[in-house]
C-alpha positions as CSV (number, residue, x, y, z in Angstrom):
1,M,-8.7,-145.8,-133.6
2,T,-9.1,-149.5,-134.5
3,D,-6.2,-150.8,-136.2
4,Q,-7.3,-150.8,-139.9
5,A,-4.1,-152.9,-141.3
6,V,-4.3,-156.5,-142.6
7,D,-2.4,-159.2,-144.0
8,V,-4.1,-159.6,-147.7
9,G,-1.2,-159.0,-149.5
10,G,1.1,-161.3,-151.7
11,A,2.7,-163.3,-149.5
12,A,2.6,-163.6,-145.7
13,A,5.7,-164.3,-144.3
14,G,5.3,-166.9,-141.9
15,R,2.1,-166.0,-140.5
16,R,0.7,-169.3,-141.1
17,T,0.9,-170.1,-137.3
18,G,0.3,-166.3,-136.7
19,Q,4.7,-166.3,-136.3
20,F,6.7,-163.5,-138.7
21,L,9.3,-165.7,-139.2
22,G,12.9,-164.5,-140.9
23,R,13.2,-161.0,-141.9
24,Q,14.9,-159.8,-138.7
25,R,17.4,-157.5,-140.6
26,E,15.1,-155.6,-142.5
27,L,12.7,-154.8,-139.5
28,K,16.0,-153.7,-137.7
29,E,17.2,-151.3,-140.5
30,L,13.4,-149.9,-141.1
31,R,12.9,-149.5,-137.2
32,A,16.1,-147.7,-137.4
33,D,15.3,-145.9,-140.1
34,I,12.1,-144.1,-138.2
35,E,14.6,-142.7,-136.1
36,R,17.2,-140.9,-138.6
37,A,17.7,-137.8,-138.7
38,G,16.5,-136.3,-142.4
39,L,17.7,-134.0,-144.8
40,D,16.3,-131.2,-143.6
41,T,16.1,-132.1,-139.8
42,L,20.3,-132.3,-140.6
43,S,20.6,-128.8,-142.2
44,G,18.0,-127.3,-139.3
45,K,15.0,-127.2,-140.6
46,K,11.3,-129.0,-139.5
47,S,10.7,-131.5,-141.6
48,P,8.2,-130.9,-143.8
49,R,6.5,-134.1,-143.8
50,A,6.1,-137.4,-141.7
51,R,8.3,-139.9,-141.9
52,V,8.5,-142.3,-145.4
53,L,9.5,-145.5,-145.0
54,L,9.4,-147.6,-148.5
55,I,9.5,-151.7,-148.3
56,A,9.9,-152.4,-152.0
57,G,10.3,-156.2,-153.4
58,R,8.3,-158.1,-156.2
59,P,4.2,-159.6,-155.2
60,G,4.9,-162.7,-153.7
61,S,8.5,-161.6,-151.9
62,G,6.3,-160.7,-148.0
63,R,6.6,-157.0,-148.7
64,T,2.8,-156.4,-147.6
65,A,3.7,-158.9,-144.3
66,L,6.4,-156.9,-143.4
67,A,5.0,-153.4,-142.8
68,C,2.2,-155.5,-141.2
69,E,4.4,-156.7,-138.9
70,L,7.0,-153.3,-138.7
71,A,3.6,-152.0,-138.0
72,R,2.6,-153.9,-135.5
73,Q,5.9,-153.6,-133.8
74,V,5.6,-149.9,-133.2
75,A,1.9,-149.1,-132.4
76,G,2.5,-148.3,-129.4
77,D,4.3,-145.3,-130.3
78,Y,1.5,-144.2,-132.4
79,P,-1.9,-143.6,-130.5
80,D,-4.4,-142.7,-133.3
81,G,-3.6,-146.5,-134.8
82,V,-2.6,-148.3,-138.1
83,L,-4.9,-147.1,-141.0
84,R,-4.7,-148.6,-144.6
85,A,-5.2,-148.4,-148.1
86,A,-4.3,-150.3,-151.1
87,L,-3.2,-148.3,-154.2
88,T,-2.8,-150.9,-156.9
89,E,-6.1,-153.8,-157.5
90,P,-5.4,-157.2,-157.9
91,G,-5.8,-156.7,-161.4
92,G,-2.6,-153.9,-161.2
93,V,-5.1,-151.2,-162.0
94,R,-4.1,-148.3,-160.1
95,V,-6.3,-147.0,-157.5
96,P,-7.1,-143.2,-158.1
97,A,-6.7,-141.0,-155.3
98,D,-10.2,-140.1,-154.6
99,R,-11.3,-143.6,-153.8
100,V,-7.8,-143.5,-151.9
101,A,-8.8,-140.7,-149.9
102,R,-12.3,-141.6,-148.8
103,E,-10.7,-144.9,-148.0
104,L,-8.9,-143.5,-145.3
105,L,-10.6,-140.7,-144.7
106,D,-13.9,-143.5,-143.2
107,A,-11.2,-145.2,-141.5
108,L,-10.5,-141.3,-140.1
109,K,-14.3,-141.2,-139.5
110,V,-13.5,-137.8,-141.1
111,P,-17.2,-136.6,-143.2
112,A,-16.2,-136.2,-147.4
113,P,-18.8,-134.1,-149.4
114,P,-20.2,-136.3,-151.8
115,G,-18.6,-135.3,-155.3
116,A,-15.5,-133.8,-154.2
117,G,-12.5,-134.1,-156.2
118,Q,-9.3,-135.9,-155.8
119,D,-7.5,-132.5,-154.2
120,E,-10.1,-131.1,-152.6
121,L,-10.2,-135.1,-150.4
122,T,-6.6,-135.4,-150.3
123,Q,-6.1,-132.3,-148.7
124,L,-9.0,-133.3,-145.9
125,V,-6.3,-135.8,-145.2
126,R,-3.5,-134.6,-144.7
127,G,-5.6,-132.2,-142.4
128,A,-7.1,-135.1,-140.8
129,L,-3.2,-136.5,-139.6
130,A,-2.3,-133.0,-139.2
131,D,-2.4,-133.6,-135.3
132,R,-3.1,-137.3,-135.4
133,R,0.3,-139.7,-134.9
134,A,-0.8,-142.5,-136.8
135,I,0.4,-145.1,-139.2
136,V,-0.2,-145.0,-143.3
137,L,0.4,-148.0,-144.7
138,L,0.3,-147.4,-148.7
139,D,0.1,-150.5,-149.9
140,D,1.3,-151.7,-153.4
141,A,2.3,-148.0,-155.3
142,A,2.8,-147.3,-158.7
143,D,4.7,-144.2,-158.0
144,A,5.5,-141.0,-156.4
145,E,2.2,-139.5,-157.2
146,Q,0.1,-142.5,-155.9
147,V,1.5,-141.7,-152.6
148,G,3.1,-137.8,-152.3
149,P,-0.6,-136.2,-152.6
150,L,-1.6,-138.5,-149.3
151,L,1.7,-137.3,-147.2
152,P,0.7,-135.5,-143.9
153,D,2.2,-132.2,-144.0
154,T,3.0,-132.1,-140.3
155,S,5.8,-135.4,-139.0
156,P,4.5,-137.3,-136.2
157,S,2.9,-139.4,-138.4
158,L,4.6,-142.4,-140.1
159,V,4.0,-143.6,-143.3
160,V,5.1,-147.1,-144.5
161,A,4.5,-147.8,-148.1
162,T,4.9,-150.9,-150.5
163,A,5.8,-150.5,-154.2
164,E,7.9,-152.6,-156.6
165,G,10.2,-149.8,-157.1
166,P,11.7,-146.9,-155.9
167,L,9.6,-144.0,-155.9
168,T,11.4,-141.6,-157.3
169,G,9.7,-137.8,-156.6
170,I,9.4,-138.8,-152.8
171,P,12.8,-137.0,-150.9
172,D,14.5,-138.9,-147.6
173,V,13.3,-141.8,-149.0
174,R,15.7,-144.9,-148.9
175,P,14.2,-148.1,-149.9
176,C,13.8,-151.5,-148.1
177,T,15.0,-153.9,-150.7
178,L,13.5,-157.5,-150.5
179,G,15.1,-160.2,-151.8
180,G,14.2,-163.9,-150.9
181,L,13.8,-165.2,-147.0
182,D,17.0,-166.9,-145.6
183,V,17.0,-170.7,-145.7
184,K,16.5,-171.3,-141.7
185,S,13.5,-169.0,-142.1
186,G,12.2,-170.5,-144.8
187,V,12.4,-174.0,-143.4
188,E,10.8,-173.0,-140.7
189,L,8.2,-171.7,-143.0
190,L,7.5,-174.9,-144.5
191,E,7.7,-176.5,-141.2
192,G,4.0,-174.4,-140.9
193,F,2.2,-176.6,-143.3
194,T,4.2,-180.0,-143.1
195,G,5.4,-180.7,-139.4
196,A,8.8,-180.6,-138.3
197,V,9.0,-184.5,-138.7
198,R,8.9,-184.4,-142.6
199,V,11.5,-181.6,-142.2
200,T,13.6,-183.3,-140.0
201,V,13.7,-186.6,-142.1
202,D,15.2,-185.1,-145.0
203,P,16.2,-181.5,-143.8
204,R,19.0,-180.5,-147.2
205,A,15.5,-181.6,-149.1
206,A,14.1,-178.5,-146.9
207,E,17.3,-176.8,-148.3
208,T,16.5,-176.7,-151.9
209,L,13.1,-176.9,-152.0
210,V,13.9,-173.1,-150.4
211,E,16.2,-172.3,-152.9
212,A,14.1,-173.9,-155.9
213,C,11.6,-171.2,-154.8
214,G,13.9,-168.3,-154.8
215,G,12.7,-167.9,-150.8
216,Q,9.7,-166.3,-152.4
217,P,7.8,-166.8,-149.4
218,A,4.6,-166.8,-151.8
219,A,5.9,-169.3,-153.8
220,L,6.5,-171.5,-149.9
221,V,3.4,-171.0,-148.7
222,L,2.0,-172.2,-152.5
223,V,4.1,-175.6,-151.9
224,G,3.9,-176.0,-148.2
225,G,-0.1,-176.4,-149.4
226,W,0.5,-178.9,-151.7
227,L,2.7,-180.8,-149.0
228,R,-0.1,-180.6,-146.3
229,A,-2.9,-181.5,-148.7
230,R,-0.6,-185.5,-149.2
231,P,0.8,-186.0,-146.0
232,K,2.6,-188.8,-147.7
233,A,4.7,-186.8,-150.2
234,A,8.0,-185.9,-149.0
235,V,9.4,-182.7,-149.6
236,S,12.0,-183.9,-151.7
237,D,8.8,-184.9,-154.4
238,V,8.0,-181.1,-154.6
239,A,11.8,-180.3,-155.1
240,K,12.0,-183.0,-158.4
241,Q,8.5,-181.6,-159.4
242,L,10.2,-178.1,-159.4
243,R,12.8,-178.9,-161.2
244,A,10.7,-180.9,-164.2
245,M,9.2,-177.5,-164.8
246,S,12.1,-175.6,-165.3
247,D,11.1,-174.5,-168.5
248,D,7.5,-172.9,-167.4
249,G,7.6,-169.7,-167.7
250,A,10.6,-169.0,-169.6
251,E,9.0,-165.9,-171.1
252,L,9.0,-164.4,-167.7
253,P,11.9,-162.8,-165.1
254,I,14.1,-165.2,-163.7
255,A,13.0,-163.6,-159.9
256,A,9.6,-164.5,-161.2
257,R,9.1,-167.7,-162.2
258,P,9.6,-169.8,-158.7
259,L,6.6,-168.4,-158.1
260,A,4.8,-169.4,-161.6
261,Q,5.6,-172.7,-161.2
262,S,4.7,-173.4,-157.5
263,F,1.5,-172.0,-158.6
264,R,1.4,-174.4,-161.3
265,L,2.5,-177.1,-159.2
266,V,-0.9,-176.1,-157.3
267,Y,-3.1,-175.7,-159.8
268,D,-2.0,-178.6,-161.8
269,S,-3.1,-180.6,-158.5
270,L,-7.2,-179.3,-158.5
271,T,-9.5,-181.3,-159.8
272,Q,-11.4,-179.8,-162.6
273,S,-14.2,-178.5,-161.1
274,A,-12.0,-176.7,-159.2
275,A,-9.7,-175.3,-161.4
276,R,-12.3,-173.9,-163.3
277,M,-13.3,-172.3,-160.1
278,L,-9.9,-170.8,-159.0
279,R,-9.6,-169.4,-162.6
280,L,-13.0,-167.4,-162.4
281,L,-12.3,-166.1,-158.9
282,S,-10.2,-163.5,-161.0
283,F,-13.6,-161.7,-162.2
284,A,-14.0,-161.1,-158.7
285,P,-14.7,-157.5,-157.6
286,A,-11.9,-155.9,-156.2
287,G,-10.5,-159.1,-155.5
288,I,-12.7,-160.1,-153.0
289,A,-15.0,-163.3,-152.7
290,D,-17.9,-165.4,-151.0
291,A,-19.3,-168.2,-151.3
292,H,-21.9,-166.3,-153.5
293,T,-19.6,-164.9,-155.5
294,A,-17.4,-168.2,-156.3
295,S,-20.9,-170.0,-156.5
296,A,-22.4,-168.2,-159.4
297,L,-19.6,-167.8,-161.2
298,A,-19.3,-171.4,-161.1
299,G,-22.0,-172.2,-161.4
300,C,-22.1,-174.5,-158.0
301,S,-24.3,-174.7,-155.4
302,V,-23.7,-172.1,-152.6
303,S,-21.9,-174.8,-149.4
304,G,-20.0,-176.7,-152.8
305,A,-18.9,-173.5,-153.3
306,Q,-17.8,-172.4,-149.8
307,A,-15.8,-176.6,-149.6
308,A,-14.1,-175.2,-152.6
309,L,-13.0,-171.4,-151.0
310,D,-11.6,-173.7,-147.6
311,D,-10.0,-175.7,-149.4
312,F,-8.1,-172.6,-151.7
313,V,-7.4,-170.9,-148.2
314,A,-5.4,-174.1,-147.6
315,W,-3.4,-174.6,-150.4
316,G,-2.4,-170.9,-149.9
317,L,-4.6,-169.8,-153.0
318,L,-6.8,-167.2,-150.7
319,R,-6.5,-165.2,-147.8
320,P,-9.4,-165.1,-145.4
321,D,-10.2,-161.3,-144.3
322,P,-9.8,-160.6,-141.2
323,D,-12.2,-157.6,-141.3
324,A,-15.7,-159.7,-142.5
325,P,-16.3,-163.2,-142.2
326,E,-16.5,-165.3,-144.2
327,Q,-14.8,-163.5,-147.3
328,Y,-11.9,-164.3,-148.7
329,R,-9.1,-162.2,-151.0
330,V,-7.3,-163.6,-154.3
331,P,-3.6,-162.7,-153.1
332,G,-2.4,-159.6,-155.7
333,A,0.7,-162.3,-157.2
334,L,-1.4,-165.0,-158.8
335,A,-4.4,-162.2,-159.4
336,P,-2.2,-161.5,-163.2
337,L,-1.2,-165.5,-163.4
338,L,-5.4,-166.6,-162.8
339,R,-6.3,-163.7,-165.3
340,T,-4.3,-165.1,-168.1
341,L,-4.4,-168.3,-167.3
342,C,-8.5,-167.8,-167.2
343,E,-8.5,-166.1,-170.9
344,S,-6.2,-169.0,-172.4
345,V,-8.3,-171.8,-171.2
346,D,-11.8,-170.9,-170.9
347,R,-14.2,-169.5,-173.4
348,P,-15.2,-165.3,-174.0
349,G,-18.8,-166.5,-173.7
350,E,-18.0,-168.7,-171.1
351,I,-16.7,-166.2,-168.8
352,Q,-19.1,-163.7,-169.8
353,L,-21.8,-165.8,-168.6
354,A,-20.5,-166.1,-165.5
355,R,-20.0,-162.7,-165.2
356,A,-23.4,-162.3,-165.6
357,R,-24.9,-165.1,-163.4
358,M,-22.5,-163.2,-161.0
359,L,-24.2,-159.7,-160.6
360,E,-27.6,-161.3,-161.2
361,R,-27.3,-163.0,-158.2
362,T,-25.5,-159.6,-156.5
363,V,-28.3,-157.8,-157.3
364,R,-30.6,-160.4,-155.8
365,L,-28.5,-160.4,-152.7
366,L,-29.3,-156.4,-152.6
367,Q,-33.2,-157.1,-153.1
368,S,-33.1,-159.3,-150.2
369,C,-31.1,-156.8,-148.3
370,R,-33.2,-153.9,-149.3
371,A,-36.6,-155.8,-148.3
372,V,-35.8,-156.9,-145.1
373,T,-36.2,-153.8,-143.9
374,E,-39.8,-153.1,-144.8
375,P,-42.3,-154.0,-142.1
376,E,-44.2,-157.5,-142.5
377,G,-47.0,-158.0,-144.6
378,S,-45.1,-155.4,-146.7
379,P,-44.9,-156.9,-150.4
380,A,-41.5,-156.7,-150.3
381,R,-41.6,-158.7,-147.5
382,K,-43.5,-160.9,-149.1
383,K,-42.0,-160.8,-152.2
384,L,-39.0,-162.0,-150.3
385,A,-40.3,-165.1,-148.6
386,G,-40.1,-166.4,-151.9
387,L,-36.5,-166.2,-152.8
388,P,-34.5,-169.6,-151.8
389,R,-32.8,-169.6,-148.2
390,A,-29.5,-169.0,-149.3
391,L,-30.3,-165.5,-150.2
392,R,-32.8,-164.4,-147.6
393,F,-31.8,-162.7,-144.4
394,P,-32.9,-163.2,-141.1
395,G,-33.0,-159.9,-140.4
396,A,-31.7,-156.6,-141.0
397,A,-29.1,-155.9,-138.3
398,V,-27.6,-159.0,-140.3
399,A,-28.5,-157.4,-143.7
400,D,-26.8,-154.4,-142.4
401,A,-23.9,-156.6,-141.2
402,W,-23.6,-157.6,-144.3
403,L,-24.2,-154.7,-146.9
404,S,-21.2,-152.9,-144.9
405,G,-18.5,-156.2,-144.7
406,R,-19.2,-156.2,-148.8
407,R,-19.5,-152.6,-149.4
408,P,-15.8,-152.6,-151.1
409,A,-16.9,-155.1,-153.5
410,L,-20.1,-154.3,-154.1
411,L,-19.0,-150.7,-155.2
412,A,-16.1,-152.0,-157.1
413,A,-18.8,-154.5,-159.2
414,A,-21.0,-151.7,-160.1
415,R,-17.5,-150.0,-161.3
416,L,-16.3,-152.8,-163.8
417,A,-19.6,-153.6,-164.6
418,V,-19.9,-150.3,-166.3
419,E,-16.7,-149.7,-167.4
420,D,-17.0,-153.2,-168.9
421,G,-19.8,-152.2,-171.3
422,E,-21.3,-155.7,-172.2
423,L,-23.2,-156.2,-169.5
424,D,-25.1,-152.9,-169.1
425,T,-28.8,-154.2,-168.3
426,L,-27.2,-155.6,-165.1
427,A,-25.0,-152.7,-164.4
428,R,-27.6,-150.9,-164.6
429,R,-30.0,-153.0,-162.3
430,L,-26.9,-153.4,-159.7
431,V,-26.6,-150.3,-159.1
432,A,-30.1,-148.9,-159.2
433,A,-30.3,-152.1,-156.4
434,L,-27.3,-150.8,-154.8
435,V,-28.4,-147.2,-154.2
436,R,-31.6,-148.7,-152.9
437,A,-29.8,-150.9,-150.6
438,L,-27.4,-148.2,-149.0
439,A,-30.3,-145.7,-148.0
440,A,-33.0,-148.1,-146.9
441,H,-30.1,-149.0,-143.8
442,R,-27.6,-145.7,-144.4
443,G,-30.1,-143.3,-145.0
444,A,-29.8,-141.0,-147.9
445,E,-27.3,-138.6,-146.2
446,A,-25.0,-140.8,-144.7
447,A,-24.8,-143.0,-147.6
448,A,-24.3,-139.0,-150.0
449,P,-20.9,-140.5,-150.5
450,D,-21.5,-143.6,-152.2
451,L,-24.6,-142.6,-154.0
452,Y,-23.0,-139.9,-156.1
453,G,-20.3,-141.9,-157.5
454,L,-23.4,-144.9,-158.2
455,H,-25.4,-141.7,-160.5
456,Q,-22.4,-141.3,-162.1
457,L,-22.3,-144.5,-162.8
458,V,-25.2,-144.1,-164.1
459,L,-24.9,-141.1,-166.8
460,D,-22.5,-143.7,-167.8
461,V,-24.5,-146.1,-168.9
462,A,-27.2,-143.9,-170.2
463,E,-24.9,-141.6,-172.3
464,R,-23.2,-144.5,-173.7
465,R,-26.5,-146.3,-174.8
466,E,-28.5,-142.8,-175.6
467,L,-30.7,-143.4,-172.6
468,H,-32.7,-139.9,-172.3
469,R,-34.3,-140.5,-169.5
470,E,-31.7,-142.8,-167.3
471,K,-30.0,-139.8,-167.8
472,A,-31.9,-137.7,-166.5
473,A,-33.1,-138.8,-163.5
474,A,-29.2,-139.4,-163.1
475,L,-28.1,-135.4,-163.7
476,L,-31.0,-134.7,-161.6
477,N,-29.5,-136.8,-158.2
478,L,-26.6,-135.2,-159.0
479,G,-27.6,-132.2,-159.1
480,D,-29.1,-132.7,-156.1
481,L,-25.9,-134.0,-154.5
482,D,-24.0,-131.1,-155.5
483,A,-26.4,-128.2,-154.1
484,E,-26.4,-129.8,-150.5
485,A,-23.2,-129.8,-151.1
486,G,-22.5,-126.6,-151.9
487,R,-21.4,-126.7,-155.2
488,T,-24.4,-124.7,-156.8
489,T,-22.8,-123.4,-159.6
490,D,-22.0,-127.3,-160.7
491,A,-26.3,-128.4,-159.3
492,L,-27.0,-125.6,-162.0
493,A,-24.5,-127.1,-164.9
494,R,-26.5,-130.8,-164.2
495,Y,-29.9,-129.3,-164.5
496,R,-30.0,-127.3,-167.4
497,A,-28.3,-130.5,-168.9
498,A,-31.0,-132.7,-167.3
499,L,-33.6,-130.4,-168.5
500,D,-32.3,-131.3,-172.4
501,A,-32.2,-134.7,-172.0
502,G,-36.2,-134.7,-170.2
503,R,-37.0,-132.6,-173.4
504,A,-35.1,-136.0,-175.4
505,A,-36.5,-138.1,-173.8
506,N,-39.9,-136.6,-173.6
507,D,-40.2,-137.1,-170.0
508,P,-42.8,-134.7,-168.9
509,Y,-41.6,-135.1,-165.4
510,A,-38.1,-134.6,-165.3
511,T,-38.4,-132.1,-167.4
512,G,-40.6,-130.4,-164.7
513,R,-38.7,-131.9,-162.0
514,A,-34.8,-129.8,-164.1
515,M,-37.2,-126.6,-164.3
516,E,-37.9,-126.6,-160.8
517,S,-34.2,-127.6,-159.7
518,V,-32.9,-124.5,-162.4
519,G,-35.3,-121.7,-160.5
520,G,-34.1,-123.6,-156.9
521,A,-30.1,-123.3,-157.9
522,H,-30.4,-119.6,-159.0
523,Q,-32.4,-118.9,-156.0
524,E,-29.5,-120.1,-153.8
525,L,-27.2,-117.9,-155.6
526,G,-29.3,-114.7,-154.8
527,D,-30.6,-114.6,-158.8
528,W,-34.2,-113.6,-158.5
529,H,-34.4,-112.5,-161.7
530,R,-33.4,-115.7,-163.3
531,A,-35.7,-118.2,-160.4
532,A,-38.6,-116.7,-160.8
533,D,-38.1,-117.2,-164.9
534,W,-37.6,-120.7,-164.1
535,Y,-40.5,-121.0,-161.6
536,G,-42.5,-119.4,-163.7
537,R,-41.5,-121.8,-166.1
538,A,-41.8,-124.8,-164.0
539,L,-45.3,-123.8,-162.7
540,S,-46.9,-123.0,-166.3
541,H,-45.9,-126.7,-166.8
542,R,-48.0,-128.0,-164.5
543,L,-50.7,-125.7,-164.9
544,A,-50.8,-127.7,-168.8
545,R,-50.5,-131.3,-167.1
546,G,-52.8,-130.1,-164.3
547,E,-50.9,-131.3,-161.4
548,R,-52.1,-129.2,-158.6
549,A,-50.4,-130.4,-155.8
550,D,-47.5,-129.1,-157.6
551,Q,-49.0,-125.7,-159.1
552,A,-49.5,-125.1,-155.2
553,R,-46.7,-125.5,-154.7
554,L,-44.5,-123.8,-156.7
555,Y,-46.8,-120.6,-156.8
556,G,-45.2,-120.3,-153.3
557,R,-41.6,-121.1,-154.3
558,L,-42.2,-118.0,-156.7
559,A,-43.6,-115.8,-154.0
560,T,-40.5,-116.8,-151.9
561,V,-38.2,-115.4,-154.8
562,H,-40.3,-111.9,-155.4
563,T,-40.6,-111.5,-151.2
564,Y,-36.7,-111.6,-151.3
565,A,-36.5,-109.3,-154.9
566,G,-38.6,-106.7,-153.0
567,R,-41.9,-106.6,-155.0
568,Y,-44.6,-107.3,-152.0
569,G,-47.3,-107.2,-154.2
570,E,-46.5,-110.1,-156.5
571,A,-45.0,-112.4,-153.9
572,L,-48.6,-111.6,-151.6
573,R,-50.3,-112.6,-155.1
574,G,-48.7,-115.8,-155.3
575,W,-49.2,-117.0,-152.1
576,R,-53.2,-116.0,-152.4
577,A,-52.9,-118.8,-155.2
578,A,-51.5,-121.1,-153.0
579,V,-53.9,-121.1,-150.3
580,A,-56.1,-121.4,-153.0
581,G,-54.3,-124.5,-154.3
582,Y,-54.3,-126.2,-151.1
583,R,-57.9,-125.5,-150.3
584,R,-59.2,-127.5,-153.2
585,L,-56.4,-130.4,-152.2
586,G,-57.5,-130.0,-148.8
587,D,-54.5,-130.0,-147.4
588,L,-55.2,-128.0,-144.3
589,P,-51.8,-127.3,-142.8
590,S,-50.0,-126.2,-146.1
591,Q,-52.8,-123.6,-146.2
592,A,-52.4,-122.9,-143.1
593,R,-48.4,-122.5,-143.8
594,A,-48.9,-120.3,-147.2
595,L,-51.6,-117.6,-145.1
596,S,-48.9,-117.4,-142.4
597,E,-46.5,-116.6,-145.3
598,A,-49.0,-114.6,-147.0
599,A,-49.4,-112.5,-143.4
600,R,-45.3,-112.0,-143.4
601,V,-45.6,-110.3,-146.4
602,Q,-49.0,-108.2,-145.7
603,E,-46.5,-107.0,-142.5
604,Y,-43.1,-106.7,-144.8
605,A,-45.5,-104.3,-146.8
606,G,-46.7,-102.1,-144.4
607,R,-49.9,-103.7,-144.0
608,P,-50.4,-104.9,-140.6
609,E,-53.3,-105.0,-140.0
610,E,-54.0,-107.0,-142.9
611,S,-51.4,-109.3,-141.4
612,L,-53.1,-109.8,-138.1
613,R,-56.3,-110.8,-139.8
614,T,-54.3,-113.4,-142.5
615,C,-52.7,-114.7,-139.4
616,R,-55.8,-115.5,-137.3
617,E,-57.0,-117.3,-140.7
618,A,-53.8,-119.3,-140.7
619,V,-54.3,-120.1,-136.8
620,E,-58.0,-121.3,-137.5
621,S,-56.4,-123.5,-140.7
622,A,-54.2,-125.4,-138.4
623,R,-56.3,-125.5,-135.9
624,K,-58.9,-127.4,-138.1
625,A,-56.1,-129.4,-139.3
626,G,-55.1,-130.7,-136.0
627,D,-51.8,-129.8,-135.9
628,L,-50.8,-128.8,-132.2
629,R,-47.6,-127.9,-133.4
630,L,-47.9,-125.9,-136.5
631,E,-51.3,-124.3,-134.5
632,A,-48.2,-123.3,-131.8
633,A,-46.4,-122.1,-134.0
634,L,-48.6,-119.5,-135.5
635,Q,-49.9,-118.3,-132.2
636,L,-46.6,-117.4,-131.8
637,R,-46.7,-115.5,-135.0
638,L,-49.6,-113.8,-134.0
639,A,-47.9,-112.6,-131.0
640,D,-45.3,-111.6,-132.3
641,T,-47.5,-109.0,-134.9
642,L,-49.2,-107.9,-131.9
643,D,-46.6,-106.5,-130.3
644,R,-45.7,-104.5,-133.3
645,L,-48.9,-103.1,-133.0
646,G,-48.9,-101.8,-130.0
647,D,-51.2,-104.6,-128.3
648,P,-48.7,-106.4,-125.4
649,A,-51.8,-108.3,-123.6
650,A,-53.0,-109.8,-126.6
651,A,-50.0,-111.0,-127.4
652,R,-49.5,-112.1,-124.1
653,L,-52.5,-114.3,-124.2
654,H,-51.5,-116.0,-127.7
655,R,-48.2,-116.9,-126.0
656,A,-49.7,-118.3,-123.1
657,E,-52.2,-120.3,-126.2
658,A,-49.0,-121.7,-127.8
659,D,-47.5,-123.1,-124.4
660,R,-50.5,-124.7,-123.2
661,L,-50.2,-126.5,-127.2
662,L,-46.5,-127.3,-127.0
663,E,-47.5,-128.6,-123.0
664,D,-50.2,-130.6,-124.8
665,E,-47.3,-132.4,-127.8
666,P,-44.2,-132.1,-125.1
667,S,-42.8,-134.8,-127.5
668,R,-42.7,-132.6,-130.3
669,A,-41.6,-129.9,-129.0
670,G,-38.9,-129.9,-130.3
671,G,-39.8,-129.6,-133.4
672,L,-40.8,-126.5,-133.6
673,R,-40.2,-123.9,-136.1
674,N,-42.1,-121.0,-137.4
675,P,-43.3,-121.2,-140.3
């Protein structure tokens, strides 16, 4: 399994140079705690769950970096890999348990039904980990309620959680509480930015600076980035400036002030345009940004945004995402500071305009991402050629990689746009573009879990805005996904609600589709009477509108239900009406299939001679249509009928004919199915 653990949390304790600094005592205690016998073991019972370790500390204390380092050191004992899930978004919003569970299941490559609830998904996670020896990093937990449902039911796995405080409610967990780095490690962290000389010439100033930062890795990274950008500045200069800020952040808890002051030091040194871009990055979905996101938010060129992002990384204001090239994450410890600053400096109208630009840019990228999958010369490809170069993808593979890498941010953008409620038109366009791009690149079946959530977002907007047509479409899509997942009763409720919305919108397509879907749900539930009733209503609707293809299809669906119910006379009338409808349409393959089904009904009804004649008529229709695969299947059906009529010699001839037809199309033989 691929190692999913990445260091994108509040502070990277010494990872600027690829080296983990300090925390040796804590690492030793944590490794010892893995082997420590729990209370259940001491009492002679088998542990009911995996070993759980807790690393507690304020944002910016390096708790995420410590968890990742621990996972790296013990990874050899856990051959099934390291998984990672964030339980809180950068803005402090709790991530729902079902979304966390889906992320873990994706990493485990375990399929999850679209639309499954929290209990079902967390149970799948526990079941998937039951036979695995893995490390599960649960980052930034708000409380025990977020962690408990995800704990594996067996003991081989190791769970490492990070949180600001204790997780009361999970037994047998001792928190490893983090304070500041020791002075020696803090000085070494600074040296990674400044070089050894600037520290050596004034070691006392470096120690004083570490103490002024409270030993907090996030604060030290910020002042280190500030010093690296100013090669001529002395370490003592930073300490003096921080002391001069002693009144800044007085409203904050004492432990939070060093980070706030270090951030202010760096922020005040930025140009006006860079400071504005940094503030607006607090609105990047899920705290994930790239050059396009920054460019749209700030209203500047993509190249200018990329240069600013590179500078932000050098100053410790952003973290590069190791799993997605050219993507960056806003550190969770800085996100609240940026959001507060943005709301106090920027006018609401400017913020809304920036968010609208970001959503519009995302919509255009998604449209380009989908268009590149279309054939050359298609209208979509022609439209793609007219887009600016920065919005075009050179090929489908590049677009697919972009979509996969940006998927978490794109889904978050859709959720946030809908939840906000101020940009519903853009939100609807974004969701529609994302649905089309995911379906084009991943296929409807593979993308179904994501599509379910997106259709639910469309439904939320439609209900809020009383958009009955969109509501009907969303309900129909959700009903189809529920039906495919086996939740037929839920699907039936969706279809009935879609019917009401379709009627309210005076939308004949949605109304007819909903009635037919209600019939299909009743058919799946084995309620033949109600299924026939609803198919009949849908058929009357199509007859009134003169929709011939739909009429023929519905005659067939109605006949199928009558067949299941044993009403062979009505079933036969339905198939004959379907045959007549397909004949008028000139659809010979469908006509042949309908004749075949009519022959089946005649056989069920005890009329084998009529069934034989109808089946021969079906074979002739398939031959005229040039559908060799269908003709072969019908020849086999004819052979079976002849066997039952006591004519094995004729049956052998028809089977030989079927074999000959299949030899003519060997590449298509695998798709043969008896109609």
